[in-house]
VOBA-1610 file (N, C-alpha, C; in pm, whole numbers, padded with zeros to 5 digits, always signed):
BEGIN
Met-02148-02511+00259Met-02035-02440+00286Met-02013-02320+00313Leu-01962-02268+00401Leu-01948-02118+00439Leu-01818-02083+00376Val-01819-01963+00280Val-01709-01897+00207Val-01697-01795+00287Ser-01577-01768+00332Ser-01532-01635+00389Ser-01472-01520+00281Arg-01526-01386+00316Arg-01475-01302+00201Arg-01325-01264+00225Leu-01248-01223+00123Leu-01127-01169+00151Leu-01131-01022+00182Arg-01076-01026+00325Arg-01085-00871+00411Arg-00947-00770+00355Ile-00962-00675+00294Ile-00842-00593+00281Ile-00850-00477+00340Ala-00790-00408+00428Ala-00776-00286+00491Ala-00695-00173+00406Leu-00736-00086+00391Leu-00650+00037+00309Leu-00647+00133+00442Leu-00515+00170+00467Leu-00482+00266+00596Leu-00381+00347+00565Ser-00421+00480+00574Ser-00319+00577+00574Ser-00354+00708+00673Asp-00267+00791+00665Asp-00265+00892+00765Asp-00307+01025+00711Ser-00368+01104+00789Ser-00451+01225+00751Ser-00333+01344+00710Gln-00203+01310+00723Gln-00085+01424+00674Gln-00053+01363+00525Cys-00093+01282+00510Cys-00065+01232+00363Cys-00070+01325+00242Gly-00186+01387+00217Gly-00191+01505+00143Gly-00268+01452+00003Ile-00302+01309-00012Ile-00371+01276-00123Ile-00455+01144-00085Asn-00558+01138-00104Asn-00664+01011-00080Asn-00706+00956-00202Phe-00657+00834-00276Phe-00679+00763-00380Phe-00738+00629-00356Phe-00774+00617-00212Phe-00834+00487-00183Phe-00971+00460-00246Pro-01050+00564-00272Pro-01193+00523-00341Pro-01153+00463-00480Lys-01055+00526-00554Lys-01014+00474-00700Lys-00974+00325-00644Leu-00850+00329-00567Leu-00808+00180-00546Leu-00897+00091-00504Gly-00976+00114-00435Gly-01118+00034-00380Gly-01192-00034-00488Glu-01227+00071-00601Glu-01296+00020-00728Glu-01230-00080-00792Lys-01087-00016-00836Lys-00986-00142-00877Lys-00974-00279-00859Leu-00958-00265-00727Leu-00943-00403-00636Leu-01109-00478-00632Ser-01199-00412-00625Ser-01320-00484-00650Ser-01339-00515-00765Gly-01290-00471-00885Gly-01297-00491-00982Gly-01225-00623-01055Gln-01125-00643-00954Gln-01006-00751-00982Gln-01024-00867-00890Ile-01085-00859-00796Ile-01109-00938-00675Ile-01246-00980-00622Ala-01284-01066-00677Ala-01431-01124-00639Ala-01429-01137-00503Asp-01567-01054-00456Asp-01606-01068-00331Asp-01489-01049-00234Ala-01414-00927-00273Ala-01335-00854-00173Ala-01401-00773-00054Glu-01392-00753+00048Glu-01432-00684+00141Glu-01348-00574+00182Ile-01342-00447+00132Ile-01258-00332+00138Ile-01268-00239+00230Glu-01193-00212+00346Glu-01231-00131+00446Glu-01113-00019+00432Thr-01171+00130+00463Thr-01075+00233+00451Thr-01049+00302+00605His-00911+00307+00638His-00892+00353+00762His-00829+00464+00766Phe-00793+00573+00855Phe-00711+00684+00848Phe-00673+00725+01006Val-00559+00737+01033Val-00498+00805+01160Val-00437+00923+01147Pro-00436+00989+01249Pro-00390+01119+01267Pro-00265+01155+01190Ser-00163+01059+01249Ser-00003+01093+01190Ser+00061+00958+01151Pro+00162+00970+01080Pro+00216+00831+01016Pro+00263+00755+01133Glu+00320+00804+01269Glu+00364+00723+01366Glu+00246+00645+01435Asp+00120+00678+01388Asp-00002+00574+01426Asp-00040+00477+01354Leu+00030+00471+01227Leu-00001+00344+01148Leu+00032+00183+01206Pro+00152+00208+01245Pro+00158+00065+01296Pro+00078+00012+01394Leu+00021+00122+01489Leu-00059+00061+01611Leu-00214+00024+01550Lys-00258+00108+01458Lys-00388+00077+01373Lys-00356-00058+01282Ala-00262-00060+01224Ala-00217-00201+01149Ala-00256-00333+01245Lys-00166-00321+01365Lys-00196-00429+01452Lys-00321-00432+01505Glu-00401-00329+01543Glu-00549-00346+01548Glu-00626-00410+01437Leu-00587-00396+01324Leu-00664-00433+01192Leu-00637-00586+01167Ala-00523-00630+01204Ala-00453-00757+01179Ala-00556-00889+01209Ser-00635-00844+01328Ser-00728-00968+01362Ser-00844-00985+01289Ser-00899-00882+01203Ser-00976-00902+01119Ser-00986-00874+00978Cys-00854-00883+00918Cys-00851-00851+00774Cys-00713-00961+00748Asp-00736-00991+00587Asp-00629-01089+00564Asp-00509-01024+00477Leu-00530-00865+00473Leu-00419-00807+00416Leu-00447-00667+00444Ile-00308-00606+00482Ile-00337-00457+00518Ile-00237-00364+00411Phe-00310-00272+00375Phe-00230-00203+00262Phe-00227-00060+00337Val-00078-00016+00367Val-00039+00091+00427Val+00013+00198+00356Phe-00024+00314+00316Phe+00015+00432+00227Phe+00029+00534+00323Ser+00174+00597+00282Ser+00221+00726+00341Ser+00300+00796+00279Leu+00302+00922+00290Leu+00423+00984+00218Leu+00499+01080+00310Tyr+00609+01079+00262Tyr+00690+01175+00356Tyr+00772+01284+00266Ser+00809+01387+00321Ser+00872+01495+00249Ser+01018+01482+00260Glu+01070+01540+00400Glu+01185+01569+00425Glu+01266+01462+00529Asp+01172+01412+00611Asp+01243+01334+00744Asp+01242+01169+00723Lys+01300+01145+00602Lys+01319+00991+00579Lys+01338+00885+00709Ser+01402+00949+00793Ser+01418+00865+00919Ser+01302+00829+00984Arg+01197+00918+00973Arg+01073+00904+01062Arg+00982+00815+00972Ala+00990+00796+00840Ala+00938+00700+00741Ala+00993+00584+00763Glu+01138+00564+00784Glu+01200+00423+00789Glu+01161+00396+00953Met+01148+00457+01059Met+01090+00399+01163Met+00939+00346+01159Val+00854+00404+01075Val+00721+00356+01052Val+00737+00236+01000Val+00819+00218+00884Val+00830+00082+00801Val+00869-00033+00924Glu+00970-00017+01002Glu+01056-00077+01081Glu+00919-00140+01183Lys+00860-00040+01229Lys+00758-00076+01349Lys+00629-00202+01253Leu+00594-00120+01111Leu+00541-00223+01043Leu+00567-00369+01029Val+00683-00376+01008Val+00749-00509+00963Val+00718-00576+01120Asp+00759-00513+01215Asp+00747-00595+01353Asp+00616-00624+01396Val+00490-00537+01357Val+00345-00597+01331Val+00341-00699+01246Glu+00384-00709+01121Glu+00355-00817+01033Glu+00434-00924+01087Thr+00536-00937+01158Thr+00611-01041+01216Thr+00498-01086+01344Glu+00480-01019+01426Glu+00404-01059+01533Glu+00282-01114+01506Thr+00202-01043+01395Thr+00066-01140+01383Thr+00064-01209+01260Gly+00158-01223+01187Gly+00149-01333+01057Gly+00075-01298+00957Lys+00024-01150+00958Lys-00057-01092+00849Lys+00039-01007+00759Lys-00015-01017+00622Lys+00082-00956+00522Lys+00043-00828+00510Ile+00148-00688+00530Ile+00120-00563+00509Ile+00183-00509+00387Val+00132-00474+00303Val+00167-00394+00195Val+00204-00234+00232Lys+00353-00234+00250Lys+00393-00122+00288Lys+00450-00007+00192Ala+00357+00095+00166Ala+00375+00182+00063Ala+00398+00327+00097Ile+00537+00316+00165Ile+00566+00461+00224Ile+00670+00499+00130Glu+00601+00641+00064Glu+00714+00702-00047Glu+00751+00805-00032Glu+00823+00891-00090Glu+00873+01041-00090Glu+00780+01099-00174Ser+00705+01206-00117Ser+00611+01282-00163Ser+00675+01343-00300Glu+00550+01323-00409Glu+00572+01446-00529Glu+00482+01509-00543Leu+00403+01550-00437Leu+00266+01641-00447Leu+00317+01769-00494Asp+00412+01826-00440Asp+00446+01964-00496Asp+00459+01974-00654Asp+00453+01878-00707Asp+00461+01903-00871Asp+00338+01925-00920Ile+00212+01880-00834Ile+00094+01880-00890Ile+00016+02005-00877Asn-00019+02083-00963Asn-00073+02204-00953Asn-00211+02259-01003Thr-00274+02142-01055Thr-00415+02149-01094Thr-00505+02022-01073Ala-00620+02044-01079Ala-00707+01937-01015Ala-00705+01823-01113Glu-00685+01834-01238Glu-00679+01742-01336Glu-00547+01658-01299Gln-00422+01732-01256Gln-00289+01648-01237Gln-00314+01552-01122Leu-00408+01624-01031Leu-00443+01543-00899Leu-00522+01397-00946Glu-00599+01411-01023Glu-00667+01303-01049Glu-00596+01197-01098Glu-00500+01276-01201Glu-00429+01179-01278Glu-00324+01111-01202Glu-00289+01149-01071Glu-00201+01094-00993Glu-00266+01006-00883Lys-00410+01021-00904Lys-00476+00929-00777Lys-00504+00801-00855Glu-00516+00832-01013Glu-00535+00721-01101Glu-00390+00626-01082Arg-00299+00694-01124Arg-00177+00630-01128Arg-00132+00552-01005Leu-00148+00591-00894Leu-00129+00530-00757Leu-00232+00401-00754Ala-00364+00431-00783Ala-00443+00311-00787Ala-00412+00218-00865Glu-00367+00251-00979Glu-00299+00139-01071Glu-00178+00069-01012Lys-00086+00140-01001Lys+00034+00068-00950Lys+00013-00006-00811Trp-00074+00044-00718Trp-00074-00041-00577Trp-00166-00148-00631Ser-00277-00140-00688Ser-00397-00251-00704Ser-00299-00362-00775Ser-00228-00331-00872Ser-00151-00415-00934Ser-00046-00503-00819Leu+00023-00429-00749Leu+00104-00508-00651Leu+00009-00576-00540Ile-00102-00522-00489Ile-00206-00623-00403Ile-00240-00755-00470Val-00289-00739-00594Val-00320-00865-00637Val-00220-00961-00674Lys-00100-00922-00696Lys+00023-00989-00713Lys+00049-01052-00580Thr+00041-00957-00481Thr+00100-01018-00357Thr-00022-01103-00299Leu-00139-01110-00330Leu-00237-01186-00299Leu-00230-01342-00338Phe-00235-01311-00467Phe-00256-01451-00559Phe-00146-01493-00652Lys-00037-01401-00667Lys+00079-01430-00753Lys+00193-01392-00673Pro+00236-01431-00580Pro+00345-01386-00488Pro+00485-01403-00548Gly+00494-01495-00654Gly+00601-01529-00733Gly+00653-01420-00810Glu+00556-01325-00849Glu+00566-01218-00956Glu+00588-01095-00881Val+00596-01086-00756Val+00653-00958-00684Val+00798-00948-00664Ser+00865-01062-00681Ser+01008-01074-00704Ser+01077-00943-00815Pro+01176-00908-00795Pro+01249-00812-00879Pro+01278-00859-01044Glu+01274-00762-01134Glu+01299-00813-01249Glu+01447-00826-01276Glu+01511-00926-01303Glu+01670-00923-01338Glu+01694-00838-01443Glu+01827-00780-01454Glu+01861-00736-01570Glu+01932-00839-01686Thr+01916-00782-01779Thr+01957-00882-01887Thr+02119-00886-01891Arg+02226-00974-01970Arg+02330-00970-01988Arg+02382-00848-02079Glu+02287-00819-02171Glu+02350-00686-02254Glu+02363-00558-02151Gln+02288-00553-02075Gln+02288-00435-01998Gln+02412-00469-01915Phe+02453-00573-01866Phe+02577-00579-01786Phe+02654-00677-01859Pro+02751-00650-01947Pro+02819-00740-02005Pro+02940-00771-01922Ile+02971-00918-01950Ile+03091-00948-01875Ile+03224-00905-01952Pro+03319-00854-01876Pro+03433-00829-01948Pro+03519-00962-01996
//
């Protein structure tokens, strides 16, 4: 019996400003047996949807990470196009498009801590997306936080 490996593509743009994919790949390899993890970079955030579409034929899941500073509309456009790719190809794309907080990082130690934080955060979400999709739903607030008058 032939067992195929789970293929995960990690995709980002070279303008992102941080590369935590080596740490993310280590975490995913430790959590998912026989995972095949590929890393890809494109020149700009606008190139992410096209590359995701290209990768969809050979991957089970695509993780897209990009940071934006000021132009939130540009990031929203990238997310919309990634949703279109996801719909068209039927492949799950984890869209990690966030506002950059890298301006607050001043030392190499802080950069390493941020890479570790990002790897932990996103590896957890990727594993849940693949194996426990019900756990990806938002946590509901308790009644004590929102009392009924």
